[in-house]
Legacy VTK file of the C-alpha trace (Angstrom):
# vtk DataFile Version 3.0
C-alpha trace
ASCII
DATASET POLYDATA
POINTS 208 float
0.055 -0.056 -0.169
1.342 3.376 -0.975
2.038 6.024 1.769
4.173 8.467 0.723
4.145 10.188 -2.815
7.353 11.897 -3.883
7.500 14.547 -6.501
10.003 15.886 -8.874
9.798 19.691 -9.125
10.937 21.345 -12.305
8.563 20.020 -15.468
6.429 18.086 -13.138
4.801 20.247 -10.475
6.089 23.572 -11.997
7.091 24.272 -15.621
10.748 24.877 -15.872
10.823 27.972 -18.320
12.648 27.548 -21.686
13.868 30.965 -21.444
16.102 32.250 -18.324
17.161 35.125 -20.122
15.336 37.796 -18.597
16.352 36.413 -15.199
19.976 35.670 -15.520
20.407 39.156 -17.546
19.530 40.867 -14.111
22.351 38.823 -12.416
24.659 39.621 -15.118
23.939 43.441 -15.643
24.107 43.663 -11.638
27.862 42.362 -11.700
28.671 43.926 -14.912
29.645 40.412 -16.320
30.828 39.872 -19.752
28.996 36.951 -20.406
25.590 36.096 -21.781
22.695 34.468 -20.184
23.209 31.367 -22.238
26.607 30.993 -20.956
25.120 31.064 -17.153
22.410 28.598 -17.956
25.084 26.078 -19.444
27.398 26.401 -16.780
24.945 25.841 -14.010
23.548 22.853 -15.863
27.265 21.467 -16.172
27.211 21.313 -12.350
25.466 17.972 -12.435
27.054 16.624 -15.434
28.285 13.173 -14.894
27.785 13.065 -11.422
30.756 15.111 -10.774
29.234 16.621 -7.572
27.117 14.740 -4.968
25.557 17.899 -3.330
24.668 21.154 -4.707
26.979 23.536 -2.893
27.128 27.227 -3.200
31.019 27.467 -3.101
31.491 24.989 -5.481
28.985 26.407 -7.824
30.894 29.571 -7.547
34.287 27.950 -8.317
32.958 26.373 -11.295
31.583 29.593 -12.762
34.787 31.643 -11.964
37.235 28.866 -13.353
35.112 28.828 -16.667
34.839 32.298 -17.148
38.087 33.544 -15.417
35.751 35.861 -12.945
36.486 36.672 -9.339
33.086 36.365 -7.995
31.856 36.222 -4.134
29.265 34.172 -2.520
27.069 37.086 -2.637
26.649 36.534 -6.529
25.275 32.908 -6.042
22.760 34.243 -3.267
21.409 37.127 -5.731
21.439 34.378 -8.590
19.204 32.121 -6.149
17.180 35.259 -4.827
16.020 35.834 -8.655
15.349 32.152 -9.375
13.316 32.140 -6.333
10.738 34.305 -8.066
10.471 32.225 -11.220
7.452 30.026 -10.936
4.097 30.058 -12.746
0.849 29.437 -10.130
0.136 26.185 -10.768
-3.267 25.595 -12.615
-6.421 24.260 -10.811
-6.003 20.835 -12.232
-2.824 20.388 -10.211
-3.878 22.200 -6.975
-7.145 20.126 -6.892
-5.218 16.714 -7.633
-2.553 17.690 -4.629
-5.662 18.763 -2.473
-7.153 15.375 -3.026
-3.852 13.309 -2.677
-2.573 15.066 0.426
-5.829 13.888 2.223
-4.876 10.205 1.601
-1.091 10.175 1.446
1.999 11.856 2.842
3.224 14.238 -0.035
7.148 15.442 -0.311
9.189 17.401 -3.126
12.585 15.681 -3.871
14.792 18.256 -6.216
18.197 18.743 -7.466
18.504 22.188 -6.447
18.801 24.642 -3.574
15.954 23.743 -1.120
15.033 27.303 0.276
14.840 28.591 -3.276
12.680 25.740 -4.512
10.417 26.041 -1.350
9.890 29.969 -2.644
8.906 29.022 -6.035
6.409 26.269 -4.471
5.049 28.932 -2.346
4.552 31.221 -5.241
2.944 28.696 -7.136
0.409 28.377 -4.475
1.356 24.608 -3.405
3.866 24.381 -0.878
1.116 23.906 1.740
0.514 20.506 0.263
3.727 18.867 0.962
5.191 17.797 4.149
8.685 18.251 3.392
10.728 19.715 0.471
14.303 18.040 0.126
16.676 19.924 -2.085
19.978 18.318 -3.018
21.961 20.931 -0.743
21.333 18.491 1.963
20.823 15.076 0.507
22.855 13.283 -2.399
21.624 14.239 -5.809
19.034 12.000 -7.714
19.601 9.679 -9.356
21.703 8.389 -6.510
20.191 5.546 -4.797
21.307 7.271 -1.485
18.935 10.175 -2.237
15.777 8.192 -2.704
16.671 6.349 0.579
16.965 9.455 2.432
13.510 10.526 1.866
11.797 7.282 1.996
13.070 6.971 5.945
11.393 4.103 7.790
8.903 3.083 4.965
9.738 -0.121 2.204
10.442 0.962 -1.376
6.829 -0.375 -2.133
5.166 1.843 0.229
6.410 4.965 -1.610
5.537 6.569 -5.073
8.115 8.592 -7.226
6.463 10.933 -9.790
8.859 13.020 -12.333
9.339 13.758 -15.913
12.670 12.578 -16.407
13.719 8.711 -16.938
16.925 8.973 -16.061
17.126 11.097 -13.008
13.505 10.355 -11.520
12.363 6.982 -12.583
14.950 4.459 -13.440
16.647 4.158 -10.081
13.477 4.377 -7.691
12.129 1.511 -10.076
14.953 -0.722 -9.567
14.705 -0.162 -5.978
11.363 -1.504 -5.713
9.266 1.502 -5.598
6.228 2.441 -7.428
6.880 5.069 -10.117
4.676 7.339 -12.668
6.544 8.754 -15.632
5.222 11.961 -16.320
5.354 11.946 -20.077
3.072 14.575 -22.103
4.090 13.496 -25.535
4.332 9.310 -25.297
4.785 6.446 -23.418
8.001 4.611 -21.943
8.478 1.148 -20.405
7.467 2.432 -17.175
3.983 3.223 -15.888
2.987 6.690 -17.411
0.892 9.729 -16.894
0.269 12.461 -19.310
-0.614 15.044 -16.586
-0.560 15.481 -12.716
-4.111 15.285 -12.730
-4.229 11.663 -13.923
-3.165 10.646 -10.619
-6.734 11.336 -9.087
-7.886 8.362 -11.257
-4.706 6.138 -10.418
-4.654 6.329 -6.610
LINES 1 209
208 0 1 2 3 4 5 6 7 8 9 10 11 12 13 14 15 16 17 18 19 20 21 22 23 24 25 26 27 28 29 30 31 32 33 34 35 36 37 38 39 40 41 42 43 44 45 46 47 48 49 50 51 52 53 54 55 56 57 58 59 60 61 62 63 64 65 66 67 68 69 70 71 72 73 74 75 76 77 78 79 80 81 82 83 84 85 86 87 88 89 90 91 92 93 94 95 96 97 98 99 100 101 102 103 104 105 106 107 108 109 110 111 112 113 114 115 116 117 118 119 120 121 122 123 124 125 126 127 128 129 130 131 132 133 134 135 136 137 138 139 140 141 142 143 144 145 146 147 148 149 150 151 152 153 154 155 156 157 158 159 160 161 162 163 164 165 166 167 168 169 170 171 172 173 174 175 176 177 178 179 180 181 182 183 184 185 186 187 188 189 190 191 192 193 194 195 196 197 198 199 200 201 202 203 204 205 206 207
């Protein structure tokens, strides 16, 4: 019997913007940097590549940016970047809100996200859905997905079979939990996969 549902955040609960240019430009302009918003977007994305890093760490991210672009930025740069990103969240549509309201009465709901915890909490709050989750786990405090240790950290005393993972990324969100014996739903808006699939979060009301 499922007792806990674990949700990914970006492109699962909140749409990940295809263009961060406006927000990144605020950061670039404040620090008068000779880089583009695409440069900043790419270097942040590289932080997770090939599991080079186990946790999100402000200092390590700063060092990566400084080394890549020959800069001498201080930690206030990362703090300001997180402040700006905290504001990037569309209000969740009524279908998602209704579904979370329904599920929260039957299951313990948590969020598991590869990013900084407080930043993601602010985005969930802006989307009007933070109140439905008992915990928000960012990977500044636990190992990153898709490490097995990450998922074990959030199921706590439950068996894997008593938990359900919902996410949009097969490699990051779905494959490892499935191999651990967890229930999974791959959020796939355009097709299907070999794993149990839903096309929208609202489908969970029919499945659970």
